[in-house]
PDB file as gemmi writes it, atoms N, CA and C in Angstrom:
CRYST1    1.000    1.000    1.000  90.00  90.00  90.00 P 1                      
ATOM      1  N   MET A   1     118.309  79.325  97.701  1.00  0.00           N  
ATOM      2  CA  MET A   1     118.536  79.843  98.913  1.00  0.00           C  
ATOM      3  C   MET A   1     117.245  80.063  99.680  1.00  0.00           C  
ATOM      4  N   ASN A   2     117.329  80.060 100.894  1.00  0.00           N  
ATOM      5  CA  ASN A   2     116.256  80.452 101.767  1.00  0.00           C  
ATOM      6  C   ASN A   2     115.972  81.926 101.949  1.00  0.00           C  
ATOM      7  N   PRO A   3     114.724  82.286 102.116  1.00  0.00           N  
ATOM      8  CA  PRO A   3     114.559  83.738 102.220  1.00  0.00           C  
ATOM      9  C   PRO A   3     115.160  84.160 103.789  1.00  0.00           C  
ATOM     10  N   VAL A   4     115.476  85.605 103.826  1.00  0.00           N  
ATOM     11  CA  VAL A   4     116.023  85.973 105.011  1.00  0.00           C  
ATOM     12  C   VAL A   4     114.720  86.207 105.847  1.00  0.00           C  
ATOM     13  N   ILE A   5     114.724  85.976 107.116  1.00  0.00           N  
ATOM     14  CA  ILE A   5     113.642  86.221 108.088  1.00  0.00           C  
ATOM     15  C   ILE A   5     113.990  87.376 108.952  1.00  0.00           C  
ATOM     16  N   GLY A   6     112.983  88.091 109.404  1.00  0.00           N  
ATOM     17  CA  GLY A   6     113.369  89.265 110.341  1.00  0.00           C  
ATOM     18  C   GLY A   6     112.869  89.066 111.684  1.00  0.00           C  
ATOM     19  N   GLN A   7     112.098  88.009 112.250  1.00  0.00           N  
ATOM     20  CA  GLN A   7     111.730  87.803 113.413  1.00  0.00           C  
ATOM     21  C   GLN A   7     112.319  86.391 113.928  1.00  0.00           C  
ATOM     22  N   CYS A   8     112.648  86.429 115.200  1.00  0.00           N  
ATOM     23  CA  CYS A   8     113.009  85.122 115.606  1.00  0.00           C  
ATOM     24  C   CYS A   8     111.914  84.104 115.745  1.00  0.00           C  
ATOM     25  N   PRO A   9     111.965  82.865 115.240  1.00  0.00           N  
ATOM     26  CA  PRO A   9     111.061  81.937 115.254  1.00  0.00           C  
ATOM     27  C   PRO A   9     110.702  81.393 116.731  1.00  0.00           C  
ATOM     28  N   ILE A  10     111.355  81.781 117.532  1.00  0.00           N  
ATOM     29  CA  ILE A  10     111.195  81.214 119.058  1.00  0.00           C  
ATOM     30  C   ILE A  10     110.436  82.241 119.855  1.00  0.00           C  
ATOM     31  N   CYS A  11     111.027  83.536 119.947  1.00  0.00           N  
ATOM     32  CA  CYS A  11     110.479  84.455 120.760  1.00  0.00           C  
ATOM     33  C   CYS A  11     109.741  85.689 120.121  1.00  0.00           C  
ATOM     34  N   HIS A  12     109.983  85.608 118.814  1.00  0.00           N  
ATOM     35  CA  HIS A  12     109.492  86.679 117.993  1.00  0.00           C  
ATOM     36  C   HIS A  12     110.013  87.957 117.917  1.00  0.00           C  
ATOM     37  N   ASP A  13     111.238  88.175 118.545  1.00  0.00           N  
ATOM     38  CA  ASP A  13     111.969  89.383 118.640  1.00  0.00           C  
ATOM     39  C   ASP A  13     112.492  89.721 117.170  1.00  0.00           C  
ATOM     40  N   THR A  14     113.010  90.963 117.209  1.00  0.00           N  
ATOM     41  CA  THR A  14     113.596  91.403 115.853  1.00  0.00           C  
ATOM     42  C   THR A  14     114.976  90.737 115.618  1.00  0.00           C  
ATOM     43  N   LEU A  15     115.346  90.097 114.669  1.00  0.00           N  
ATOM     44  CA  LEU A  15     116.628  89.569 114.259  1.00  0.00           C  
ATOM     45  C   LEU A  15     117.470  90.612 113.712  1.00  0.00           C  
ATOM     46  N   HIS A  16     118.688  90.638 114.077  1.00  0.00           N  
ATOM     47  CA  HIS A  16     119.774  91.635 113.546  1.00  0.00           C  
ATOM     48  C   HIS A  16     120.833  90.955 112.823  1.00  0.00           C  
ATOM     49  N   VAL A  17     121.254  91.433 111.634  1.00  0.00           N  
ATOM     50  CA  VAL A  17     122.131  90.979 110.807  1.00  0.00           C  
ATOM     51  C   VAL A  17     123.586  91.382 111.380  1.00  0.00           C  
ATOM     52  N   THR A  18     124.511  90.571 111.536  1.00  0.00           N  
ATOM     53  CA  THR A  18     125.658  90.989 112.092  1.00  0.00           C  
ATOM     54  C   THR A  18     126.935  90.513 111.077  1.00  0.00           C  
ATOM     55  N   ARG A  19     126.639  89.835 110.079  1.00  0.00           N  
ATOM     56  CA  ARG A  19     127.604  89.450 109.093  1.00  0.00           C  
ATOM     57  C   ARG A  19     127.172  89.302 107.831  1.00  0.00           C  
ATOM     58  N   LEU A  20     127.808  89.850 106.718  1.00  0.00           N  
ATOM     59  CA  LEU A  20     127.667  89.675 105.454  1.00  0.00           C  
ATOM     60  C   LEU A  20     128.817  88.921 104.645  1.00  0.00           C  
ATOM     61  N   HIS A  21     128.362  88.315 103.664  1.00  0.00           N  
ATOM     62  CA  HIS A  21     129.444  87.401 103.075  1.00  0.00           C  
ATOM     63  C   HIS A  21     129.328  87.339 101.491  1.00  0.00           C  
ATOM     64  N   CYS A  22     130.387  87.607 100.775  1.00  0.00           N  
ATOM     65  CA  CYS A  22     130.359  87.555  99.427  1.00  0.00           C  
ATOM     66  C   CYS A  22     130.786  86.090  98.965  1.00  0.00           C  
ATOM     67  N   ARG A  23     129.846  85.421  98.171  1.00  0.00           N  
ATOM     68  CA  ARG A  23     130.191  84.110  97.837  1.00  0.00           C  
ATOM     69  C   ARG A  23     131.267  83.956  96.690  1.00  0.00           C  
ATOM     70  N   ASN A  24     131.261  85.073  96.000  1.00  0.00           N  
ATOM     71  CA  ASN A  24     132.224  85.232  94.869  1.00  0.00           C  
ATOM     72  C   ASN A  24     133.771  85.287  95.302  1.00  0.00           C  
ATOM     73  N   CYS A  25     133.995  86.453  96.182  1.00  0.00           N  
ATOM     74  CA  CYS A  25     135.423  86.601  96.490  1.00  0.00           C  
ATOM     75  C   CYS A  25     135.633  86.156  97.951  1.00  0.00           C  
ATOM     76  N   ASP A  26     134.769  85.748  98.665  1.00  0.00           N  
ATOM     77  CA  ASP A  26     134.936  85.308 100.155  1.00  0.00           C  
ATOM     78  C   ASP A  26     135.146  86.346 101.058  1.00  0.00           C  
ATOM     79  N   THR A  27     134.774  87.601 100.667  1.00  0.00           N  
ATOM     80  CA  THR A  27     134.855  88.776 101.620  1.00  0.00           C  
ATOM     81  C   THR A  27     133.777  88.579 102.640  1.00  0.00           C  
ATOM     82  N   GLY A  28     134.034  88.886 103.972  1.00  0.00           N  
ATOM     83  CA  GLY A  28     133.232  89.044 105.083  1.00  0.00           C  
ATOM     84  C   GLY A  28     133.159  90.361 105.618  1.00  0.00           C  
ATOM     85  N   ILE A  29     131.930  90.826 105.929  1.00  0.00           N  
ATOM     86  CA  ILE A  29     131.904  91.996 106.654  1.00  0.00           C  
ATOM     87  C   ILE A  29     131.052  91.933 107.798  1.00  0.00           C  
ATOM     88  N   GLU A  30     131.559  92.169 108.975  1.00  0.00           N  
ATOM     89  CA  GLU A  30     130.826  92.349 110.220  1.00  0.00           C  
ATOM     90  C   GLU A  30     130.698  93.512 110.801  1.00  0.00           C  
ATOM     91  N   GLY A  31     129.304  93.660 111.331  1.00  0.00           N  
ATOM     92  CA  GLY A  31     128.845  94.845 111.904  1.00  0.00           C  
ATOM     93  C   GLY A  31     127.418  94.824 112.394  1.00  0.00           C  
ATOM     94  N   HIS A  32     126.528  95.811 112.515  1.00  0.00           N  
ATOM     95  CA  HIS A  32     125.278  95.747 112.714  1.00  0.00           C  
ATOM     96  C   HIS A  32     124.522  96.365 111.533  1.00  0.00           C  
ATOM     97  N   PHE A  33     123.706  95.517 110.959  1.00  0.00           N  
ATOM     98  CA  PHE A  33     122.876  95.998 109.784  1.00  0.00           C  
ATOM     99  C   PHE A  33     121.397  95.801 109.927  1.00  0.00           C  
ATOM    100  N   THR A  34     120.603  96.718 109.426  1.00  0.00           N  
ATOM    101  CA  THR A  34     119.285  96.533 109.328  1.00  0.00           C  
ATOM    102  C   THR A  34     118.714  95.854 108.264  1.00  0.00           C  
ATOM    103  N   LEU A  35     117.587  95.078 108.384  1.00  0.00           N  
ATOM    104  CA  LEU A  35     116.992  94.288 107.423  1.00  0.00           C  
ATOM    105  C   LEU A  35     115.898  95.223 106.558  1.00  0.00           C  
ATOM    106  N   GLY A  36     115.470  96.003 107.159  1.00  0.00           N  
ATOM    107  CA  GLY A  36     114.415  97.028 106.511  1.00  0.00           C  
ATOM    108  C   GLY A  36     112.850  96.375 107.008  1.00  0.00           C  
ATOM    109  N   ARG A  37     111.984  97.306 106.747  1.00  0.00           N  
ATOM    110  CA  ARG A  37     110.751  97.047 107.337  1.00  0.00           C  
ATOM    111  C   ARG A  37     110.047  95.979 106.619  1.00  0.00           C  
ATOM    112  N   LEU A  38     110.240  95.534 105.386  1.00  0.00           N  
ATOM    113  CA  LEU A  38     109.567  94.450 104.756  1.00  0.00           C  
ATOM    114  C   LEU A  38     109.964  93.109 105.446  1.00  0.00           C  
ATOM    115  N   TYR A  39     111.031  93.057 106.189  1.00  0.00           N  
ATOM    116  CA  TYR A  39     111.437  91.762 106.808  1.00  0.00           C  
ATOM    117  C   TYR A  39     110.646  91.539 108.032  1.00  0.00           C  
ATOM    118  N   TYR A  40     109.706  92.454 108.531  1.00  0.00           N  
ATOM    119  CA  TYR A  40     108.935  92.330 109.679  1.00  0.00           C  
ATOM    120  C   TYR A  40     107.693  91.676 109.435  1.00  0.00           C  
ATOM    121  N   LEU A  41     107.522  91.392 108.004  1.00  0.00           N  
ATOM    122  CA  LEU A  41     106.329  90.673 107.540  1.00  0.00           C  
ATOM    123  C   LEU A  41     106.347  89.392 107.528  1.00  0.00           C  
ATOM    124  N   SER A  42     105.271  88.479 107.738  1.00  0.00           N  
ATOM    125  CA  SER A  42     105.132  87.199 107.568  1.00  0.00           C  
ATOM    126  C   SER A  42     105.034  86.734 106.080  1.00  0.00           C  
ATOM    127  N   PRO A  43     105.277  85.531 105.675  1.00  0.00           N  
ATOM    128  CA  PRO A  43     105.111  85.146 104.335  1.00  0.00           C  
ATOM    129  C   PRO A  43     103.693  85.339 103.686  1.00  0.00           C  
ATOM    130  N   THR A  44     102.804  85.284 104.637  1.00  0.00           N  
ATOM    131  CA  THR A  44     101.299  85.441 104.107  1.00  0.00           C  
ATOM    132  C   THR A  44     101.326  87.112 103.878  1.00  0.00           C  
ATOM    133  N   GLN A  45     101.788  87.978 104.608  1.00  0.00           N  
ATOM    134  CA  GLN A  45     101.693  89.420 104.462  1.00  0.00           C  
ATOM    135  C   GLN A  45     102.542  89.782 103.279  1.00  0.00           C  
ATOM    136  N   LEU A  46     103.750  89.148 103.113  1.00  0.00           N  
ATOM    137  CA  LEU A  46     104.435  89.594 101.839  1.00  0.00           C  
ATOM    138  C   LEU A  46     103.756  89.016 100.638  1.00  0.00           C  
ATOM    139  N   ARG A  47     102.984  88.128 100.667  1.00  0.00           N  
ATOM    140  CA  ARG A  47     102.464  87.541  99.500  1.00  0.00           C  
ATOM    141  C   ARG A  47     101.302  88.700  99.084  1.00  0.00           C  
ATOM    142  N   PHE A  48     100.563  89.045 100.116  1.00  0.00           N  
ATOM    143  CA  PHE A  48      99.657  90.146  99.953  1.00  0.00           C  
ATOM    144  C   PHE A  48     100.176  91.496  99.465  1.00  0.00           C  
ATOM    145  N   VAL A  49     101.302  91.874  99.940  1.00  0.00           N  
ATOM    146  CA  VAL A  49     102.034  92.820  99.484  1.00  0.00           C  
ATOM    147  C   VAL A  49     102.501  92.902  97.986  1.00  0.00           C  
ATOM    148  N   GLU A  50     102.875  91.725  97.447  1.00  0.00           N  
ATOM    149  CA  GLU A  50     103.292  91.279  96.095  1.00  0.00           C  
ATOM    150  C   GLU A  50     101.850  91.569  95.313  1.00  0.00           C  
ATOM    151  N   THR A  51     100.910  90.980  95.665  1.00  0.00           N  
ATOM    152  CA  THR A  51      99.707  91.075  94.995  1.00  0.00           C  
ATOM    153  C   THR A  51      99.056  92.672  94.885  1.00  0.00           C  
ATOM    154  N   PHE A  52      99.233  93.269  96.127  1.00  0.00           N  
ATOM    155  CA  PHE A  52      98.710  94.655  96.098  1.00  0.00           C  
ATOM    156  C   PHE A  52      99.695  95.571  94.942  1.00  0.00           C  
ATOM    157  N   LEU A  53     100.930  95.314  94.958  1.00  0.00           N  
ATOM    158  CA  LEU A  53     101.775  96.136  94.121  1.00  0.00           C  
ATOM    159  C   LEU A  53     101.600  95.645  92.504  1.00  0.00           C  
ATOM    160  N   ARG A  54     101.421  94.369  92.232  1.00  0.00           N  
ATOM    161  CA  ARG A  54     101.002  93.808  91.076  1.00  0.00           C  
ATOM    162  C   ARG A  54      99.735  94.369  90.406  1.00  0.00           C  
ATOM    163  N   CYS A  55      98.917  94.689  91.494  1.00  0.00           N  
ATOM    164  CA  CYS A  55      97.465  95.150  91.150  1.00  0.00           C  
ATOM    165  C   CYS A  55      97.681  97.014  91.133  1.00  0.00           C  
ATOM    166  N   GLU A  56      98.788  97.370  91.320  1.00  0.00           N  
ATOM    167  CA  GLU A  56      98.968  98.784  91.141  1.00  0.00           C  
ATOM    168  C   GLU A  56      98.211  99.495  92.577  1.00  0.00           C  
ATOM    169  N   GLY A  57      98.025  98.754  93.474  1.00  0.00           N  
ATOM    170  CA  GLY A  57      97.318  99.402  94.785  1.00  0.00           C  
ATOM    171  C   GLY A  57      95.930  99.598  94.453  1.00  0.00           C  
ATOM    172  N   LYS A  58      95.411  99.088  93.414  1.00  0.00           N  
ATOM    173  CA  LYS A  58      93.881  99.019  93.167  1.00  0.00           C  
ATOM    174  C   LYS A  58      92.993  97.925  93.905  1.00  0.00           C  
ATOM    175  N   ILE A  59      92.326  98.464  94.914  1.00  0.00           N  
ATOM    176  CA  ILE A  59      91.891  97.507  95.783  1.00  0.00           C  
ATOM    177  C   ILE A  59      90.791  96.417  95.202  1.00  0.00           C  
ATOM    178  N   LYS A  60      90.061  97.088  94.064  1.00  0.00           N  
ATOM    179  CA  LYS A  60      89.179  96.239  93.412  1.00  0.00           C  
ATOM    180  C   LYS A  60      90.033  95.103  92.561  1.00  0.00           C  
ATOM    181  N   TRP A  61      91.121  95.492  92.140  1.00  0.00           N  
ATOM    182  CA  TRP A  61      91.943  94.275  91.515  1.00  0.00           C  
ATOM    183  C   TRP A  61      92.289  93.304  92.484  1.00  0.00           C  
ATOM    184  N   VAL A  62      92.772  93.746  93.598  1.00  0.00           N  
ATOM    185  CA  VAL A  62      93.099  92.684  94.713  1.00  0.00           C  
ATOM    186  C   VAL A  62      91.995  91.884  95.238  1.00  0.00           C  
ATOM    187  N   GLU A  63      90.876  92.601  95.187  1.00  0.00           N  
ATOM    188  CA  GLU A  63      89.596  91.790  95.649  1.00  0.00           C  
ATOM    189  C   GLU A  63      89.427  90.450  94.702  1.00  0.00           C  
ATOM    190  N   LYS A  64      89.529  91.120  93.434  1.00  0.00           N  
ATOM    191  CA  LYS A  64      89.289  90.047  92.371  1.00  0.00           C  
ATOM    192  C   LYS A  64      90.318  89.057  92.392  1.00  0.00           C  
ATOM    193  N   GLU A  65      91.603  89.273  92.511  1.00  0.00           N  
ATOM    194  CA  GLU A  65      92.647  88.284  92.364  1.00  0.00           C  
ATOM    195  C   GLU A  65      92.665  87.398  93.560  1.00  0.00           C  
ATOM    196  N   MET A  66      92.403  88.000  94.712  1.00  0.00           N  
ATOM    197  CA  MET A  66      92.558  87.256  95.814  1.00  0.00           C  
ATOM    198  C   MET A  66      91.211  86.625  96.275  1.00  0.00           C  
ATOM    199  N   GLY A  67      90.073  86.980  95.656  1.00  0.00           N  
ATOM    200  CA  GLY A  67      88.846  86.519  95.985  1.00  0.00           C  
ATOM    201  C   GLY A  67      88.324  86.928  97.414  1.00  0.00           C  
ATOM    202  N   LEU A  68      88.556  88.239  97.843  1.00  0.00           N  
ATOM    203  CA  LEU A  68      88.458  88.766  98.955  1.00  0.00           C  
ATOM    204  C   LEU A  68      87.383  89.970  98.828  1.00  0.00           C  
ATOM    205  N   SER A  69      86.646  90.300  99.927  1.00  0.00           N  
ATOM    206  CA  SER A  69      85.799  91.343  99.955  1.00  0.00           C  
ATOM    207  C   SER A  69      86.667  92.745 100.236  1.00  0.00           C  
ATOM    208  N   TYR A  70      86.050  93.807  99.948  1.00  0.00           N  
ATOM    209  CA  TYR A  70      86.681  95.020 100.122  1.00  0.00           C  
ATOM    210  C   TYR A  70      87.094  95.187 101.518  1.00  0.00           C  
ATOM    211  N   PRO A  71      86.403  95.054 102.624  1.00  0.00           N  
ATOM    212  CA  PRO A  71      86.695  95.094 104.072  1.00  0.00           C  
ATOM    213  C   PRO A  71      88.015  94.089 104.384  1.00  0.00           C  
ATOM    214  N   ALA A  72      87.781  92.918 103.684  1.00  0.00           N  
ATOM    215  CA  ALA A  72      88.974  91.977 103.965  1.00  0.00           C  
ATOM    216  C   ALA A  72      90.347  92.532 103.370  1.00  0.00           C  
ATOM    217  N   VAL A  73      90.273  93.014 102.242  1.00  0.00           N  
ATOM    218  CA  VAL A  73      91.448  93.622 101.680  1.00  0.00           C  
ATOM    219  C   VAL A  73      91.814  94.844 102.518  1.00  0.00           C  
ATOM    220  N   ARG A  74      91.080  95.785 102.953  1.00  0.00           N  
ATOM    221  CA  ARG A  74      91.466  96.685 103.851  1.00  0.00           C  
ATOM    222  C   ARG A  74      92.028  96.347 105.156  1.00  0.00           C  
ATOM    223  N   ALA A  75      91.367  95.270 105.694  1.00  0.00           N  
ATOM    224  CA  ALA A  75      92.070  94.705 106.842  1.00  0.00           C  
ATOM    225  C   ALA A  75      93.432  93.960 106.699  1.00  0.00           C  
ATOM    226  N   ARG A  76      93.744  93.432 105.692  1.00  0.00           N  
ATOM    227  CA  ARG A  76      94.963  92.820 105.352  1.00  0.00           C  
ATOM    228  C   ARG A  76      95.986  94.233 105.125  1.00  0.00           C  
ATOM    229  N   LEU A  77      95.453  95.035 104.511  1.00  0.00           N  
ATOM    230  CA  LEU A  77      96.319  96.163 104.264  1.00  0.00           C  
ATOM    231  C   LEU A  77      96.789  96.869 105.582  1.00  0.00           C  
ATOM    232  N   THR A  78      95.747  97.087 106.544  1.00  0.00           N  
ATOM    233  CA  THR A  78      95.989  97.606 107.892  1.00  0.00           C  
ATOM    234  C   THR A  78      96.959  96.785 108.560  1.00  0.00           C  
ATOM    235  N   ASP A  79      96.687  95.411 108.488  1.00  0.00           N  
ATOM    236  CA  ASP A  79      97.711  94.576 109.084  1.00  0.00           C  
ATOM    237  C   ASP A  79      99.173  94.816 108.827  1.00  0.00           C  
ATOM    238  N   VAL A  80      99.250  94.791 107.496  1.00  0.00           N  
ATOM    239  CA  VAL A  80     100.685  95.026 106.863  1.00  0.00           C  
ATOM    240  C   VAL A  80     101.303  96.439 107.402  1.00  0.00           C  
ATOM    241  N   ILE A  81     100.526  97.348 107.131  1.00  0.00           N  
ATOM    242  CA  ILE A  81     100.928  98.771 107.781  1.00  0.00           C  
ATOM    243  C   ILE A  81     101.286  98.676 109.115  1.00  0.00           C  
ATOM    244  N   ARG A  82     100.529  98.061 109.929  1.00  0.00           N  
ATOM    245  CA  ARG A  82     100.961  98.142 111.419  1.00  0.00           C  
ATOM    246  C   ARG A  82     102.075  97.144 111.679  1.00  0.00           C  
ATOM    247  N   SER A  83     102.346  96.074 111.041  1.00  0.00           N  
ATOM    248  CA  SER A  83     103.313  95.123 111.027  1.00  0.00           C  
ATOM    249  C   SER A  83     104.801  95.809 110.684  1.00  0.00           C  
ATOM    250  N   MET A  84     104.628  96.856 109.711  1.00  0.00           N  
ATOM    251  CA  MET A  84     105.881  97.472 109.163  1.00  0.00           C  
ATOM    252  C   MET A  84     106.150  98.583 110.244  1.00  0.00           C  
ATOM    253  N   GLY A  85     105.420  98.657 111.303  1.00  0.00           N  
ATOM    254  CA  GLY A  85     105.865  99.868 112.488  1.00  0.00           C  
ATOM    255  C   GLY A  85     105.058 101.267 112.037  1.00  0.00           C  
ATOM    256  N   TYR A  86     104.060 101.213 111.125  1.00  0.00           N  
ATOM    257  CA  TYR A  86     103.579 102.477 110.961  1.00  0.00           C  
ATOM    258  C   TYR A  86     102.123 102.611 111.546  1.00  0.00           C  
ATOM    259  N   GLU A  87     101.661 103.766 111.904  1.00  0.00           N  
ATOM    260  CA  GLU A  87     100.241 103.692 112.285  1.00  0.00           C  
ATOM    261  C   GLU A  87      99.389 104.111 111.197  1.00  0.00           C  
ATOM    262  N   VAL A  88      98.197 103.479 111.394  1.00  0.00           N  
ATOM    263  CA  VAL A  88      97.172 103.432 110.217  1.00  0.00           C  
ATOM    264  C   VAL A  88      96.559 104.743 110.221  1.00  0.00           C  
ATOM    265  N   GLY A  89      96.326 105.460 109.285  1.00  0.00           N  
ATOM    266  CA  GLY A  89      95.563 106.754 109.057  1.00  0.00           C  
ATOM    267  C   GLY A  89      96.696 107.839 109.602  1.00  0.00           C  
ATOM    268  N   ALA A  90      97.928 107.600 109.865  1.00  0.00           N  
ATOM    269  CA  ALA A  90      98.776 108.673 110.284  1.00  0.00           C  
ATOM    270  C   ALA A  90      99.241 109.407 109.123  1.00  0.00           C  
ATOM    271  N   SER A  91      98.527 110.547 108.598  1.00  0.00           N  
ATOM    272  CA  SER A  91      99.194 111.131 107.502  1.00  0.00           C  
ATOM    273  C   SER A  91      98.761 112.670 107.672  1.00  0.00           C  
ATOM    274  N   ASP A  92      99.053 113.546 107.117  1.00  0.00           N  
ATOM    275  CA  ASP A  92      98.857 115.009 107.199  1.00  0.00           C  
ATOM    276  C   ASP A  92      97.555 115.108 106.574  1.00  0.00           C  
ATOM    277  N   GLU A  93      96.908 114.379 105.867  1.00  0.00           N  
ATOM    278  CA  GLU A  93      95.651 114.627 105.131  1.00  0.00           C  
ATOM    279  C   GLU A  93      94.663 114.137 106.258  1.00  0.00           C  
ATOM    280  N   LYS A  94      93.435 115.061 106.115  1.00  0.00           N  
ATOM    281  CA  LYS A  94      92.194 114.825 106.822  1.00  0.00           C  
ATOM    282  C   LYS A  94      91.297 113.992 105.951  1.00  0.00           C  
ATOM    283  N   GLY A  95      90.925 112.700 106.620  1.00  0.00           N  
ATOM    284  CA  GLY A  95      89.971 111.908 105.984  1.00  0.00           C  
ATOM    285  C   GLY A  95      90.721 111.016 104.997  1.00  0.00           C  
ATOM    286  N   VAL A  96      89.786 110.664 104.027  1.00  0.00           N  
ATOM    287  CA  VAL A  96      90.203 109.711 103.048  1.00  0.00           C  
ATOM    288  C   VAL A  96      90.049 110.676 101.501  1.00  0.00           C  
ATOM    289  N   SER A  97      90.958 109.936 100.586  1.00  0.00           N  
ATOM    290  CA  SER A  97      90.767 110.553  99.427  1.00  0.00           C  
ATOM    291  C   SER A  97      89.458 110.723  98.689  1.00  0.00           C  
ATOM    292  N   GLU A  98      89.260 111.268  97.828  1.00  0.00           N  
ATOM    293  CA  GLU A  98      87.837 111.316  96.851  1.00  0.00           C  
ATOM    294  C   GLU A  98      87.849 110.038  96.143  1.00  0.00           C  
ATOM    295  N   GLU A  99      88.931 109.415  95.761  1.00  0.00           N  
ATOM    296  CA  GLU A  99      88.659 108.240  95.044  1.00  0.00           C  
ATOM    297  C   GLU A  99      88.485 107.161  96.064  1.00  0.00           C  
ATOM    298  N   THR A 100      89.041 107.031  97.213  1.00  0.00           N  
ATOM    299  CA  THR A 100      88.699 106.180  98.260  1.00  0.00           C  
ATOM    300  C   THR A 100      87.103 106.198  98.810  1.00  0.00           C  
ATOM    301  N   ARG A 101      86.819 107.388  98.994  1.00  0.00           N  
ATOM    302  CA  ARG A 101      85.516 107.693  99.371  1.00  0.00           C  
ATOM    303  C   ARG A 101      84.452 107.233  98.365  1.00  0.00           C  
ATOM    304  N   VAL A 102      84.719 107.434  97.221  1.00  0.00           N  
ATOM    305  CA  VAL A 102      83.778 107.011  96.039  1.00  0.00           C  
ATOM    306  C   VAL A 102      83.622 105.335  96.224  1.00  0.00           C  
ATOM    307  N   GLU A 103      84.889 104.814  96.242  1.00  0.00           N  
ATOM    308  CA  GLU A 103      84.934 103.250  96.295  1.00  0.00           C  
ATOM    309  C   GLU A 103      84.242 102.764  97.587  1.00  0.00           C  
ATOM    310  N   ILE A 104      84.233 103.312  98.502  1.00  0.00           N  
ATOM    311  CA  ILE A 104      83.552 102.931  99.881  1.00  0.00           C  
ATOM    312  C   ILE A 104      82.010 103.030  99.708  1.00  0.00           C  
ATOM    313  N   LEU A 105      81.645 104.310  99.245  1.00  0.00           N  
ATOM    314  CA  LEU A 105      80.274 104.445  98.901  1.00  0.00           C  
ATOM    315  C   LEU A 105      79.643 103.570  97.999  1.00  0.00           C  
ATOM    316  N   THR A 106      80.455 103.152  96.778  1.00  0.00           N  
ATOM    317  CA  THR A 106      80.088 102.255  95.878  1.00  0.00           C  
ATOM    318  C   THR A 106      79.798 100.859  96.442  1.00  0.00           C  
ATOM    319  N   GLU A 107      80.876 100.520  97.293  1.00  0.00           N  
ATOM    320  CA  GLU A 107      80.701  99.176  98.066  1.00  0.00           C  
ATOM    321  C   GLU A 107      79.537  99.108  98.768  1.00  0.00           C  
ATOM    322  N   LEU A 108      79.144 100.283  99.672  1.00  0.00           N  
ATOM    323  CA  LEU A 108      78.005 100.275 100.345  1.00  0.00           C  
ATOM    324  C   LEU A 108      76.680 100.306  99.706  1.00  0.00           C  
ATOM    325  N   ASN A 109      76.598 100.904  98.783  1.00  0.00           N  
ATOM    326  CA  ASN A 109      75.434 100.931  97.815  1.00  0.00           C  
ATOM    327  C   ASN A 109      75.330  99.581  97.159  1.00  0.00           C  
ATOM    328  N   ALA A 110      76.276  98.656  96.882  1.00  0.00           N  
ATOM    329  CA  ALA A 110      76.172  97.411  96.111  1.00  0.00           C  
ATOM    330  C   ALA A 110      76.035  96.375  97.245  1.00  0.00           C  
ATOM    331  N   GLY A 111      76.013  96.811  98.627  1.00  0.00           N  
ATOM    332  CA  GLY A 111      75.542  95.863  99.743  1.00  0.00           C  
ATOM    333  C   GLY A 111      76.687  95.105 100.137  1.00  0.00           C  
ATOM    334  N   ASN A 112      78.041  95.295  99.569  1.00  0.00           N  
ATOM    335  CA  ASN A 112      79.333  94.707  99.869  1.00  0.00           C  
ATOM    336  C   ASN A 112      79.875  94.798 101.211  1.00  0.00           C  
ATOM    337  N   ILE A 113      79.450  95.963 101.991  1.00  0.00           N  
ATOM    338  CA  ILE A 113      79.819  96.406 103.228  1.00  0.00           C  
ATOM    339  C   ILE A 113      78.526  96.984 103.929  1.00  0.00           C  
ATOM    340  N   SER A 114      78.671  96.991 105.282  1.00  0.00           N  
ATOM    341  CA  SER A 114      77.657  97.526 105.982  1.00  0.00           C  
ATOM    342  C   SER A 114      77.872  98.858 106.255  1.00  0.00           C  
ATOM    343  N   ALA A 115      76.877  99.704 106.790  1.00  0.00           N  
ATOM    344  CA  ALA A 115      76.885 101.035 106.945  1.00  0.00           C  
ATOM    345  C   ALA A 115      77.967 101.283 108.069  1.00  0.00           C  
ATOM    346  N   GLU A 116      78.118 100.347 108.989  1.00  0.00           N  
ATOM    347  CA  GLU A 116      79.030 100.552 110.019  1.00  0.00           C  
ATOM    348  C   GLU A 116      80.363 100.554 109.625  1.00  0.00           C  
ATOM    349  N   GLU A 117      80.699  99.664 108.595  1.00  0.00           N  
ATOM    350  CA  GLU A 117      82.080  99.240 108.063  1.00  0.00           C  
ATOM    351  C   GLU A 117      82.356 100.395 107.066  1.00  0.00           C  
ATOM    352  N   ALA A 118      81.425 101.104 106.443  1.00  0.00           N  
ATOM    353  CA  ALA A 118      81.521 102.244 105.581  1.00  0.00           C  
ATOM    354  C   ALA A 118      82.055 103.576 106.452  1.00  0.00           C  
ATOM    355  N   LEU A 119      81.323 103.625 107.625  1.00  0.00           N  
ATOM    356  CA  LEU A 119      81.670 104.754 108.496  1.00  0.00           C  
ATOM    357  C   LEU A 119      83.132 104.531 109.169  1.00  0.00           C  
ATOM    358  N   GLU A 120      83.414 103.275 109.492  1.00  0.00           N  
ATOM    359  CA  GLU A 120      84.834 103.119 109.925  1.00  0.00           C  
ATOM    360  C   GLU A 120      85.858 103.455 108.834  1.00  0.00           C  
ATOM    361  N   LEU A 121      85.589 102.945 107.651  1.00  0.00           N  
ATOM    362  CA  LEU A 121      86.734 103.126 106.429  1.00  0.00           C  
ATOM    363  C   LEU A 121      86.715 104.518 106.173  1.00  0.00           C  
ATOM    364  N   LEU A 122      85.477 105.244 106.429  1.00  0.00           N  
ATOM    365  CA  LEU A 122      85.460 106.861 106.012  1.00  0.00           C  
ATOM    366  C   LEU A 122      86.192 107.647 107.173  1.00  0.00           C  
ATOM    367  N   GLY A 123      86.449 106.879 108.374  1.00  0.00           N  
ATOM    368  CA  GLY A 123      87.079 107.767 109.249  1.00  0.00           C  
ATOM    369  C   GLY A 123      86.129 108.227 110.569  1.00  0.00           C  
ATOM    370  N   GLY A 124      84.904 107.862 110.424  1.00  0.00           N  
ATOM    371  CA  GLY A 124      83.837 108.193 111.218  1.00  0.00           C  
ATOM    372  C   GLY A 124      83.819 107.568 112.551  1.00  0.00           C  
ATOM    373  N   GLU A 125      83.021 107.922 113.474  1.00  0.00           N  
ATOM    374  CA  GLU A 125      82.882 107.463 114.943  1.00  0.00           C  
ATOM    375  C   GLU A 125      82.110 106.234 114.934  1.00  0.00           C  
TER     376      GLU A 125                                                      
END                                                                             
């Protein structure tokens, strides 16, 4: 079976499910149903999310599995968050977690990211 898509391939507007069908008993249900936020993602974004989840959200593991740098993984994560309709960094917490801060500073110290990238990731100006 083909995967369900959430955006119109022509105009890219959100698709709406209006009919559900049971292949076993031939029951049909009509109405307006939501697909959920994951259906807003492209196939590439879904593969990233699957990898991110398989890696238990550990960016270092995602870097290694996908062969990407820390900033590239963060950029893809930011893209997924925005595509799902959320604002990046819109939480009640101020700044980044201690674990994330240490990861960013480790990447900076190793020369994997620039000072400007580190400042951006830390929420600086």
